[in-house]
Residue frames as a rotation matrix with the C-alpha (Angstrom) as fourth column:
MET 1
0.660 -0.610 0.437 -8.73
-0.369 -0.771 -0.519 -22.43
0.654 0.181 -0.734 8.83
ARG 2
0.068 -0.742 -0.667 -5.42
0.537 0.591 -0.603 -23.46
0.841 -0.317 0.438 10.35
GLN 3
0.899 0.241 -0.365 -5.10
0.430 -0.342 0.835 -22.67
0.077 -0.908 -0.411 14.05
LEU 4
0.397 -0.778 0.487 -2.46
-0.250 -0.602 -0.758 -20.03
0.883 0.180 -0.434 14.69
PRO 5
-0.109 -0.509 -0.854 0.11
0.706 0.565 -0.427 -20.83
0.700 -0.649 0.298 17.39
ASP 6
0.789 0.265 -0.555 0.07
0.605 -0.493 0.625 -19.22
-0.108 -0.829 -0.549 20.79
ALA 7
0.710 -0.458 0.535 2.07
0.052 -0.723 -0.689 -16.01
0.703 0.517 -0.489 20.60
ASP 8
0.557 -0.530 0.639 4.00
-0.830 -0.388 0.401 -16.57
0.035 -0.753 -0.657 23.83
THR 9
0.626 -0.380 0.681 5.67
0.076 0.899 0.432 -19.79
-0.776 -0.218 0.591 22.71
LEU 10
-0.461 -0.834 -0.303 8.58
-0.414 -0.100 0.905 -20.59
-0.785 0.542 -0.299 20.43
THR 11
0.581 0.772 0.256 7.12
0.002 0.314 -0.950 -20.96
-0.814 0.552 0.181 16.95
THR 12
-0.617 -0.742 -0.261 8.67
-0.318 -0.069 0.946 -22.07
-0.720 0.667 -0.194 13.69
THR 13
0.605 0.790 0.102 6.96
-0.178 0.260 -0.949 -22.33
-0.776 0.556 0.298 10.32
GLY 14
0.543 -0.350 -0.764 8.13
-0.838 -0.162 -0.521 -23.57
0.059 0.923 -0.381 6.95
LEU 15
0.929 -0.278 -0.246 10.41
0.221 0.946 -0.236 -26.39
0.299 0.165 0.940 5.86
PRO 16
0.472 -0.836 -0.280 14.00
0.493 -0.013 0.870 -26.81
-0.731 -0.548 0.406 7.07
ALA 17
0.883 -0.120 -0.455 16.02
-0.367 -0.779 -0.508 -24.13
-0.293 0.615 -0.732 5.35
THR 18
0.421 -0.782 0.460 18.96
0.732 0.592 0.337 -24.92
-0.536 0.195 0.821 3.12
GLY 19
-0.649 -0.544 -0.531 19.82
0.122 -0.764 0.634 -21.45
-0.751 0.347 0.562 1.86
GLN 20
-0.713 0.326 0.621 18.52
0.694 0.201 0.691 -20.99
0.100 0.924 -0.369 -1.68
GLY 21
-0.573 0.443 0.690 16.89
0.000 -0.841 0.541 -17.68
0.820 0.310 0.482 -0.90
LYS 22
0.259 0.702 -0.664 15.40
0.724 0.314 0.614 -18.66
0.639 -0.639 -0.427 2.45
ILE 23
-0.434 -0.287 0.854 14.97
-0.241 -0.876 -0.417 -15.85
0.868 -0.387 0.311 4.98
LEU 24
-0.363 0.281 -0.889 14.50
0.857 0.475 -0.200 -16.33
0.366 -0.834 -0.413 8.69
LEU 25
0.045 0.451 0.891 12.09
-0.235 -0.862 0.448 -13.95
0.971 -0.230 0.067 10.40
LEU 26
-0.543 -0.279 -0.792 13.15
0.697 0.377 -0.610 -13.84
0.469 -0.883 -0.010 14.03
ALA 27
-0.217 0.652 0.726 10.20
-0.082 -0.754 0.652 -12.22
0.973 0.082 0.217 15.75
CYS 28
-0.836 0.191 0.515 8.73
-0.545 -0.171 -0.821 -11.27
-0.069 -0.967 0.247 19.07
GLY 29
-0.849 0.526 0.041 6.00
0.526 0.850 -0.024 -13.75
-0.047 0.001 -0.999 19.94
ALA 30
-0.263 0.771 -0.580 3.56
0.198 -0.545 -0.815 -10.84
-0.944 -0.329 -0.010 20.19
LEU 31
-0.220 0.111 -0.969 3.77
-0.825 -0.552 0.124 -10.56
-0.521 0.826 0.213 16.39
ALA 32
-0.798 -0.221 0.561 3.21
-0.009 0.935 0.356 -14.24
-0.603 0.279 -0.747 15.55
ARG 33
0.061 0.918 0.392 -0.38
0.613 0.275 -0.741 -13.94
-0.788 0.285 -0.546 14.32
GLU 34
0.636 0.185 -0.750 0.31
-0.296 -0.838 -0.458 -10.81
-0.713 0.513 -0.478 12.29
VAL 35
-0.347 -0.850 -0.396 3.42
-0.784 0.031 0.620 -12.23
-0.514 0.526 -0.678 10.61
LEU 36
-0.731 0.120 0.672 1.74
0.264 0.958 0.115 -15.55
-0.630 0.262 -0.731 9.83
SER 37
0.382 0.924 -0.016 -1.25
0.412 -0.185 -0.892 -13.71
-0.827 0.335 -0.451 8.36
LEU 38
0.440 -0.286 -0.851 0.99
-0.670 -0.736 -0.099 -11.62
-0.598 0.614 -0.515 6.10
ILE 39
-0.693 -0.712 0.110 2.95
-0.495 0.581 0.646 -14.68
-0.524 0.394 -0.755 4.96
ARG 40
-0.442 0.603 0.664 -0.25
0.539 0.770 -0.341 -16.55
-0.717 0.208 -0.666 4.16
LEU 41
0.541 0.753 -0.374 -1.96
0.189 -0.542 -0.819 -13.63
-0.820 0.372 -0.436 2.41
ASN 42
0.470 -0.439 -0.766 1.07
-0.782 -0.609 -0.131 -12.90
-0.409 0.660 -0.630 0.21
GLY 43
0.999 -0.052 -0.006 2.28
0.044 0.904 -0.425 -16.45
0.027 0.424 0.905 -0.40
TRP 44
0.439 -0.892 0.112 5.79
-0.840 -0.451 -0.303 -15.64
0.321 0.038 -0.946 0.83
SER 45
0.968 -0.024 -0.248 7.27
0.068 0.984 0.167 -19.14
0.240 -0.179 0.954 0.78
GLN 46
0.149 -0.986 0.068 10.80
0.171 -0.042 -0.984 -17.76
0.974 0.158 0.162 1.17
TYR 47
-0.160 -0.161 0.974 10.09
-0.791 -0.569 -0.223 -16.86
0.590 -0.806 -0.036 4.80
ASP 48
-0.071 0.171 -0.983 10.43
0.602 0.793 0.094 -19.08
0.796 -0.585 -0.159 7.84
LEU 49
0.273 0.265 0.925 9.21
-0.487 -0.791 0.371 -17.69
0.830 -0.551 -0.087 11.15
GLN 50
-0.196 -0.296 -0.935 10.76
0.734 0.588 -0.340 -18.26
0.650 -0.753 0.102 14.55
CYS 51
0.407 0.441 0.800 9.28
-0.190 -0.816 0.547 -16.44
0.894 -0.374 -0.248 17.54
LEU 52
-0.776 -0.586 -0.235 10.88
0.203 0.121 -0.972 -15.76
0.598 -0.801 0.025 20.88
PRO 53
-0.247 0.755 -0.608 8.55
0.963 0.263 -0.065 -15.73
0.111 -0.601 -0.792 23.91
ALA 54
0.136 0.403 0.905 6.43
0.372 -0.867 0.331 -12.59
0.918 0.292 -0.268 24.02
ILE 55
0.874 0.238 -0.423 6.87
0.463 -0.153 0.873 -12.43
0.143 -0.959 -0.244 27.79
LEU 56
-0.163 -0.986 -0.042 10.39
0.986 -0.161 -0.048 -11.10
0.041 -0.050 0.998 27.16
HIS 57
-0.084 0.188 0.978 8.70
0.327 -0.922 0.206 -7.72
0.941 0.337 0.016 26.77
ASN 58
0.908 0.400 0.127 8.23
-0.005 -0.292 0.956 -7.73
0.420 -0.869 -0.263 30.52
HIS 59
0.597 -0.798 -0.080 11.99
0.304 0.133 0.943 -8.23
-0.743 -0.587 0.322 30.87
PRO 60
0.991 -0.101 -0.084 13.54
-0.118 -0.402 -0.908 -6.03
0.058 0.910 -0.411 28.14
GLY 61
0.300 -0.943 0.147 17.02
-0.890 -0.221 0.400 -6.51
-0.344 -0.251 -0.905 29.56
ARG 62
-0.096 -0.290 0.952 16.88
-0.090 0.955 0.282 -10.11
-0.991 -0.058 -0.117 28.32
ILE 63
0.821 0.571 -0.001 15.80
-0.055 0.076 -0.996 -9.38
-0.569 0.817 0.094 24.74
THR 64
0.494 -0.666 -0.558 19.18
-0.869 -0.381 -0.315 -8.54
-0.003 0.641 -0.767 23.22
ALA 65
-0.526 -0.729 0.438 20.89
-0.734 0.649 0.199 -11.71
-0.430 -0.217 -0.876 24.44
ALA 66
0.015 0.615 0.788 17.93
0.058 0.786 -0.615 -13.87
-0.998 0.055 -0.024 23.38
VAL 67
0.900 0.282 -0.333 17.95
-0.272 -0.234 -0.933 -12.38
-0.341 0.930 -0.134 19.88
ARG 68
0.112 -0.949 -0.294 21.74
-0.993 -0.120 0.009 -12.72
-0.044 0.291 -0.956 19.60
ASP 69
-0.523 -0.330 0.786 21.67
-0.444 0.893 0.080 -16.39
-0.728 -0.307 -0.613 20.62
ALA 70
0.385 0.761 0.522 18.83
0.163 0.501 -0.850 -17.17
-0.909 0.412 0.069 18.21
VAL 71
0.794 -0.168 -0.584 20.57
-0.591 -0.435 -0.679 -15.41
-0.140 0.885 -0.444 15.29
LEU 72
-0.214 -0.977 -0.022 23.84
-0.968 0.209 0.142 -17.25
-0.134 0.051 -0.990 15.93
ALA 73
-0.375 0.122 0.919 22.07
-0.221 0.951 -0.216 -20.59
-0.901 -0.284 -0.329 16.21
ALA 74
0.412 0.748 0.521 20.17
0.366 0.387 -0.846 -20.22
-0.834 0.539 -0.114 12.93
ARG 75
0.453 -0.090 -0.887 22.08
-0.551 -0.811 -0.199 -17.94
-0.701 0.579 -0.417 10.58
ASP 76
-0.634 -0.774 -0.003 24.17
-0.494 0.402 0.771 -20.67
-0.595 0.490 -0.637 8.88
ARG 77
-0.548 0.504 0.667 20.96
0.598 0.794 -0.109 -22.26
-0.584 0.339 -0.737 7.58
TYR 78
0.579 0.815 -0.006 19.60
0.637 -0.457 -0.620 -19.09
-0.508 0.355 -0.784 5.98
ASP 79
-0.002 -0.518 0.855 20.64
0.871 -0.421 -0.253 -16.59
0.491 0.745 0.452 3.37
ARG 80
-0.553 -0.115 0.825 19.39
-0.154 -0.959 -0.237 -13.73
0.818 -0.259 0.513 5.57
VAL 81
-0.363 0.486 -0.795 17.92
0.927 0.278 -0.253 -13.08
0.098 -0.828 -0.552 8.99
LEU 82
-0.385 0.347 0.856 15.41
-0.028 -0.931 0.364 -10.28
0.923 0.116 0.368 9.58
VAL 83
-0.815 0.032 -0.579 14.81
0.574 0.177 -0.799 -9.37
0.077 -0.984 -0.163 13.23
LEU 84
-0.145 0.867 0.477 11.19
0.285 -0.425 0.859 -8.37
0.947 0.261 -0.186 13.83
TYR 85
0.192 0.138 -0.972 11.74
0.962 -0.224 0.158 -6.35
-0.196 -0.965 -0.176 16.97
ALA 86
0.632 -0.148 0.760 11.86
0.047 -0.972 -0.229 -2.61
0.773 0.180 -0.608 17.48
ASP 87
-0.373 -0.820 0.434 14.02
-0.461 -0.242 -0.854 -1.28
0.805 -0.518 -0.288 20.31
CYS 88
0.391 0.702 -0.595 11.45
0.082 0.617 0.783 -2.62
0.917 -0.355 0.184 22.78
GLY 89
0.939 0.069 0.336 13.02
-0.297 -0.324 0.898 -1.06
0.171 -0.943 -0.284 25.85
THR 90
0.668 -0.733 -0.125 16.54
0.742 0.669 0.041 -2.34
0.053 -0.120 0.991 25.25
GLY 91
0.706 -0.365 -0.608 18.02
0.043 -0.834 0.550 1.17
-0.707 -0.414 -0.573 25.32
GLY 92
0.608 -0.434 -0.665 19.71
-0.791 -0.401 -0.462 0.80
-0.066 0.807 -0.587 21.93
THR 93
-0.260 -0.781 0.568 21.56
-0.659 0.574 0.487 -2.41
-0.706 -0.248 -0.663 22.77
LEU 94
0.299 0.423 0.855 19.43
0.313 0.803 -0.507 -4.50
-0.902 0.419 0.108 20.39
GLN 95
0.989 0.044 -0.143 20.19
-0.110 -0.433 -0.895 -2.19
-0.101 0.900 -0.424 17.46
ALA 96
0.252 -0.968 -0.021 23.89
-0.951 -0.251 0.178 -2.25
-0.178 -0.025 -0.984 18.32
GLU 97
-0.253 -0.333 0.908 23.91
-0.305 0.919 0.252 -6.05
-0.918 -0.213 -0.334 18.48
CYS 98
0.645 0.535 0.546 21.97
0.367 0.410 -0.835 -6.42
-0.670 0.739 0.068 15.23
SER 99
0.844 -0.415 -0.341 24.44
-0.537 -0.628 -0.563 -4.06
0.019 0.658 -0.753 13.53
ARG 100
-0.099 -0.927 0.361 27.34
-0.877 0.253 0.409 -6.11
-0.470 -0.276 -0.838 14.88
LEU 101
-0.190 0.118 0.975 25.72
0.090 0.991 -0.102 -9.31
-0.978 0.068 -0.199 13.60
GLY 102
-0.925 -0.192 -0.329 24.92
-0.267 -0.291 0.919 -7.73
-0.272 0.937 0.217 10.24
VAL 103
-0.566 0.808 0.165 21.16
0.817 0.522 0.244 -8.30
0.111 0.273 -0.956 10.43
GLU 104
-0.689 0.416 0.593 18.31
-0.145 -0.882 0.449 -5.84
0.710 0.223 0.668 9.87
MET 105
-0.654 0.587 -0.477 15.70
0.724 0.303 -0.620 -5.06
-0.220 -0.751 -0.623 12.52
LEU 106
0.231 0.851 0.471 12.50
0.884 -0.386 0.265 -3.04
0.407 0.355 -0.841 12.49
PRO 107
-0.636 -0.419 0.648 12.62
0.188 -0.899 -0.396 0.72
0.748 -0.130 0.651 13.09
GLY 108
0.223 0.803 0.552 11.01
-0.287 -0.487 0.825 2.52
0.931 -0.343 0.122 15.99
ALA 109
-0.446 -0.367 0.816 10.90
-0.846 -0.124 -0.518 2.41
0.292 -0.922 -0.256 19.75
HIS 110
-0.684 0.313 0.659 8.33
-0.211 0.780 -0.589 -0.40
-0.698 -0.542 -0.467 20.02
CYS 111
-0.735 0.400 0.547 5.59
0.661 0.600 0.450 -2.25
-0.148 0.693 -0.706 18.15
TYR 112
0.276 0.850 -0.449 3.10
0.618 -0.515 -0.594 0.59
-0.736 -0.113 -0.667 18.73
ALA 113
-0.029 -0.378 -0.926 5.31
-0.384 -0.850 0.359 2.83
-0.923 0.366 -0.120 16.60
PHE 114
-0.898 -0.394 -0.194 5.75
-0.299 0.226 0.927 0.52
-0.322 0.891 -0.321 13.64
PHE 115
-0.423 0.838 0.343 2.09
0.857 0.493 -0.147 -0.52
-0.292 0.232 -0.928 13.56
ASP 116
0.496 0.641 -0.586 1.03
0.464 -0.766 -0.445 3.13
-0.734 -0.051 -0.677 13.54
GLY 117
0.605 -0.456 0.653 3.93
0.570 -0.324 -0.755 4.11
0.556 0.829 0.064 11.27
VAL 118
-0.071 -0.722 -0.688 7.09
0.997 -0.062 -0.037 5.37
-0.017 -0.689 0.724 12.94
GLU 119
-0.882 -0.290 0.371 6.86
0.340 -0.937 0.076 8.94
0.326 0.193 0.926 11.65
THR 120
-0.069 0.948 0.311 3.12
-0.051 -0.315 0.948 9.17
0.996 0.049 0.070 12.24
PHE 121
0.502 0.240 -0.831 3.47
0.721 0.413 0.556 7.83
0.477 -0.878 0.035 15.76
ALA 122
-0.456 -0.769 -0.448 6.23
0.889 -0.415 -0.191 10.27
-0.039 -0.485 0.874 16.64
ALA 123
-0.785 0.162 0.597 4.20
0.106 -0.916 0.388 13.20
0.610 0.368 0.702 15.31
ARG 124
0.252 0.955 -0.155 1.23
0.337 0.064 0.939 12.35
0.907 -0.289 -0.305 17.55
ASP 125
-0.682 -0.625 0.380 3.28
-0.146 -0.393 -0.908 12.92
0.716 -0.675 0.177 20.73
GLU 126
0.405 0.913 0.038 0.68
-0.341 0.113 0.933 11.16
0.848 -0.391 0.358 22.87
VAL 127
-0.583 -0.811 0.044 2.66
-0.320 0.179 -0.930 11.10
0.747 -0.557 -0.364 26.09
THR 128
-0.583 0.424 0.693 -0.40
-0.760 0.017 -0.650 10.49
-0.288 -0.905 0.312 28.28
ALA 129
0.442 0.737 -0.511 -1.71
-0.866 0.499 -0.031 7.53
0.232 0.456 0.859 26.22
PHE 130
-0.341 -0.414 0.844 -1.42
-0.524 0.829 0.195 3.87
-0.781 -0.376 -0.499 27.17
TYR 131
-0.155 0.190 -0.970 -1.40
-0.982 0.077 0.172 1.62
0.107 0.979 0.174 24.10
LEU 132
0.025 0.148 0.989 -2.77
-0.193 0.971 -0.141 -1.80
-0.981 -0.187 0.053 23.28
THR 133
-0.655 -0.128 -0.745 -2.34
-0.755 0.163 0.635 -3.81
0.040 0.978 -0.204 20.09
ASP 134
0.333 0.753 -0.568 -4.44
-0.663 0.615 0.427 -6.82
0.671 0.234 0.704 19.06
PHE 135
-0.165 -0.492 -0.855 -2.04
0.257 0.815 -0.519 -9.04
0.952 -0.305 -0.008 20.98
LEU 136
-0.960 -0.280 0.019 -2.18
0.066 -0.291 -0.955 -6.95
0.273 -0.915 0.297 24.15
ALA 137
-0.265 0.940 0.216 -5.96
-0.935 -0.305 0.181 -6.62
0.235 -0.154 0.960 23.96
ARG 138
0.423 0.390 -0.818 -6.12
-0.332 0.907 0.260 -10.41
0.843 0.161 0.513 23.81
GLN 139
0.105 -0.542 -0.834 -3.50
0.673 0.656 -0.342 -10.92
0.733 -0.525 0.433 26.53
PHE 140
0.161 -0.029 0.987 -4.19
-0.334 -0.942 0.027 -7.91
0.929 -0.334 -0.161 28.77
ASP 141
0.910 0.229 0.346 -4.51
-0.394 0.216 0.893 -9.92
0.130 -0.949 0.287 31.97
ALA 142
0.802 -0.597 -0.028 -1.41
0.593 0.789 0.159 -12.05
-0.072 -0.144 0.987 31.35
PHE 143
-0.018 -0.889 0.458 0.87
0.887 -0.225 -0.402 -9.21
0.461 0.399 0.793 30.21
VAL 144
-0.376 -0.078 0.923 -0.40
-0.104 -0.987 -0.126 -6.16
0.921 -0.144 0.363 32.11
TRP 145
0.442 0.720 0.535 -2.93
-0.562 -0.242 0.791 -6.74
0.699 -0.650 0.298 34.88
GLN 146
0.962 -0.027 -0.272 -1.34
0.195 0.762 0.617 -9.75
0.191 -0.646 0.739 36.58
PRO 147
0.116 -0.992 -0.059 2.38
0.812 0.129 -0.569 -8.90
0.572 0.018 0.820 36.16
LEU 148
-0.408 -0.224 0.885 1.73
-0.139 -0.943 -0.302 -5.49
0.902 -0.246 0.353 37.74
GLY 149
-0.888 0.042 -0.457 -0.05
0.430 0.429 -0.795 -7.20
0.163 -0.902 -0.399 40.62
LEU 150
-0.758 0.623 0.194 -3.31
-0.618 -0.780 0.093 -5.33
0.209 -0.050 0.977 40.00
ASP 151
-0.001 0.746 -0.666 -5.32
-0.155 0.658 0.737 -8.52
0.988 0.104 0.115 40.40
ARG 152
0.016 -0.085 -0.996 -4.05
0.852 0.522 -0.031 -8.73
0.523 -0.848 0.081 43.97
HIS 153
-0.357 -0.240 -0.903 -3.39
0.742 -0.660 -0.118 -5.09
-0.567 -0.713 0.413 44.84
PRO 154
0.211 0.516 0.830 -5.83
0.927 -0.376 -0.002 -2.83
0.311 0.770 -0.558 42.95
GLN 155
0.815 0.073 -0.574 -4.76
0.366 -0.833 0.414 0.07
-0.448 -0.548 -0.706 45.16
LEU 156
-0.223 -0.973 -0.052 -1.59
0.449 -0.150 0.881 0.23
-0.865 0.174 0.471 43.04
LEU 157
0.259 0.408 0.875 -3.59
0.957 0.013 -0.290 1.37
-0.129 0.913 -0.387 40.00
PRO 158
0.990 0.121 -0.065 -3.04
0.112 -0.985 -0.133 5.13
-0.080 0.124 -0.989 40.55
MET 159
0.326 -0.941 -0.088 0.69
-0.215 -0.164 0.963 4.56
-0.921 -0.295 -0.256 41.01
TYR 160
-0.397 -0.490 0.776 1.04
0.553 0.548 0.628 2.78
-0.733 0.678 0.053 37.65
PHE 161
-0.340 0.387 0.857 -1.52
0.921 -0.048 0.387 4.64
0.191 0.921 -0.340 35.57
GLY 162
0.259 0.480 -0.838 -2.09
0.721 -0.673 -0.163 7.97
-0.643 -0.562 -0.521 37.30
ASN 163
-0.394 -0.502 -0.770 -0.17
-0.123 -0.801 0.586 9.86
-0.911 0.326 0.254 34.59
TYR 164
-0.929 0.155 0.335 -2.28
0.367 0.299 0.881 8.42
0.037 0.942 -0.335 31.74
ASP 165
-0.555 0.798 -0.235 -5.58
-0.509 -0.549 -0.663 9.89
-0.658 -0.248 0.711 30.63
ARG 166
0.489 0.755 -0.436 -6.58
-0.828 0.246 -0.503 7.51
-0.273 0.607 0.746 27.82
LEU 167
-0.191 -0.444 0.875 -6.07
0.035 0.888 0.459 4.05
-0.981 0.119 -0.154 26.38
VAL 168
0.147 0.150 -0.978 -5.47
-0.935 -0.301 -0.187 3.93
-0.322 0.942 0.096 22.63
TYR 169
0.251 0.023 0.968 -6.20
0.083 0.995 -0.045 0.58
-0.964 0.092 0.248 20.98
LEU 170
-0.246 -0.421 -0.873 -4.10
-0.892 -0.254 0.374 0.29
-0.380 0.871 -0.313 17.81
ALA 171
0.413 0.590 0.694 -6.11
-0.288 0.808 -0.515 -2.34
-0.864 0.013 0.503 15.97
GLN 172
-0.726 -0.675 -0.135 -4.48
-0.402 0.256 0.879 -4.58
-0.559 0.692 -0.457 13.38
THR 173
-0.860 0.504 0.079 -7.80
0.421 0.615 0.667 -6.21
0.288 0.607 -0.741 12.46
HIS 174
-0.448 0.821 0.353 -11.50
-0.751 -0.560 0.351 -5.40
0.485 -0.108 0.868 12.49
ASP 175
-0.533 0.184 -0.826 -12.49
0.391 0.919 -0.047 -7.68
0.750 -0.348 -0.562 15.35
PRO 176
0.195 0.693 0.694 -15.45
-0.370 -0.603 0.706 -6.54
0.908 -0.395 0.139 17.49
ALA 177
0.829 0.111 -0.548 -14.56
0.389 0.591 0.707 -9.00
0.403 -0.799 0.446 20.26
LEU 178
-0.149 -0.956 -0.252 -11.04
0.956 -0.074 -0.284 -7.58
0.253 -0.283 0.925 20.58
THR 179
-0.434 0.068 0.898 -12.42
0.047 -0.994 0.098 -4.06
0.900 0.085 0.428 20.55
GLU 180
0.649 0.733 0.204 -14.64
-0.225 -0.071 0.972 -4.94
0.726 -0.677 0.119 23.50
ARG 181
0.550 -0.544 -0.634 -11.67
0.812 0.525 0.254 -6.46
0.195 -0.655 0.730 25.32
ALA 182
-0.529 -0.776 0.344 -9.69
0.689 -0.629 -0.361 -3.28
0.496 0.046 0.867 24.78
ARG 183
-0.079 0.595 0.800 -12.63
-0.240 -0.790 0.564 -1.16
0.967 -0.147 0.206 25.90
ASP 184
0.846 0.374 -0.379 -12.94
0.211 0.420 0.883 -3.29
0.489 -0.827 0.277 29.03
ALA 185
0.033 -0.921 -0.387 -9.24
0.970 0.123 -0.208 -2.82
0.239 -0.369 0.898 29.74
ALA 186
-0.568 -0.200 0.798 -9.68
0.198 -0.975 -0.104 0.94
0.799 0.099 0.593 29.49
GLU 187
0.432 0.812 0.391 -12.58
-0.301 -0.279 0.912 0.84
0.850 -0.512 0.123 31.95
ARG 188
0.743 -0.195 -0.640 -10.59
0.603 0.609 0.515 -1.26
0.289 -0.769 0.571 34.40
LEU 189
-0.324 -0.943 -0.077 -7.72
0.923 -0.297 -0.243 1.22
0.206 -0.150 0.967 34.20
GLY 190
0.277 0.536 -0.797 -10.05
0.677 -0.698 -0.234 4.20
-0.682 -0.475 -0.556 34.54
LEU 191
-0.691 -0.613 -0.382 -8.97
0.098 -0.603 0.791 5.66
-0.716 0.510 0.477 31.18
ALA 192
0.306 0.708 -0.637 -10.86
-0.633 -0.348 -0.692 7.13
-0.711 0.615 0.341 28.23
PHE 193
-0.027 -0.237 0.971 -10.99
0.380 0.896 0.230 4.76
-0.925 0.375 0.065 25.25
THR 194
0.305 0.066 -0.950 -9.93
-0.800 -0.524 -0.293 5.37
-0.517 0.849 -0.107 21.64
ARG 195
0.341 -0.201 0.918 -9.71
0.415 0.908 0.045 2.81
-0.843 0.366 0.393 18.86
ARG 196
0.284 -0.338 -0.897 -7.42
-0.781 -0.624 -0.012 3.52
-0.556 0.704 -0.441 15.92
PHE 197
0.860 0.033 0.510 -7.18
0.212 0.885 -0.415 1.05
-0.465 0.464 0.754 13.02
THR 198
0.200 -0.882 -0.427 -3.59
-0.683 -0.438 0.584 0.69
-0.702 0.175 -0.690 11.81
GLY 199
0.899 -0.020 -0.437 -3.53
-0.298 0.703 -0.645 -2.61
0.320 0.710 0.627 9.95
TYR 200
0.737 -0.658 -0.154 -0.03
0.671 0.686 0.280 -4.07
-0.079 -0.310 0.947 9.87
GLY 201
0.891 -0.308 -0.335 1.72
-0.210 -0.931 0.298 -0.75
-0.404 -0.195 -0.894 9.27
ASP 202
0.305 -0.879 -0.366 5.48
-0.952 -0.273 -0.138 -0.78
0.021 0.390 -0.920 8.81
LEU 203
-0.165 -0.301 0.939 5.61
-0.378 0.899 0.222 -4.51
-0.911 -0.318 -0.262 9.62
ALA 204
0.649 0.475 0.594 3.90
0.363 0.492 -0.791 -5.24
-0.668 0.729 0.147 6.29
HIS 205
0.900 -0.338 -0.276 6.18
-0.433 -0.614 -0.660 -2.80
0.053 0.713 -0.699 4.47
ALA 206
0.017 -0.956 0.292 9.32
-0.914 0.104 0.391 -4.40
-0.405 -0.274 -0.873 5.92
LEU 207
-0.066 0.006 0.998 8.24
0.039 0.999 -0.004 -7.92
-0.997 0.038 -0.066 4.94
GLU 208
0.876 0.420 0.237 7.24
0.260 0.001 -0.966 -6.80
-0.405 0.908 -0.108 1.44
ARG 209
0.682 -0.675 -0.281 10.55
-0.731 -0.630 -0.263 -5.01
0.001 0.384 -0.923 0.93
ASN 210
-0.237 -0.849 0.473 12.63
-0.820 0.436 0.371 -7.97
-0.521 -0.300 -0.799 2.07
ALA 211
0.313 0.431 0.846 10.59
0.047 0.883 -0.467 -10.49
-0.949 0.186 0.256 0.06
THR 212
0.993 0.113 -0.034 11.82
-0.019 -0.127 -0.992 -9.07
-0.116 0.985 -0.124 -3.25
């Protein structure tokens, strides 16, 4: 099986585009594995994937400019560009910029919402839940534990997570090893653990809709 690229690096798949129905998927690096899996499973040769670094999620104020620059750099080589980001903490600026550029982006506040289904997620109203996806279960130390300084200052744990009562792992795949990583993260945070299988949710629906 072909090794999937690291999700926190710039990734491009497919042949150089020359129009002719080619669509650029401009995605958060946290979605690289999921998008590549969907492309492979469905044989969507019309898609090329370019991922921006997943670490931008720790700096949401930088996401809109990074997406804008990437769209402007690539759009002349493609018939369409589909932005695989939700709002992701940009406070509506990403949606406004995508509208200005005339490109579609994913619905919802963040990837938790579109994996779970935007309407379903909103109806749950789980305000005291901390969420992990497959990516975040795999990269918990690099994207949560270390950036928050909890590896060096564990006394900060109540300040960051005192208002949460459970960790909900939204699983895209049935992977026992990832489930154990997510369970371990919950234990380290002192939270109850719940696993909820979502599959690819609205991400799969968006790619299927745009492939036709």
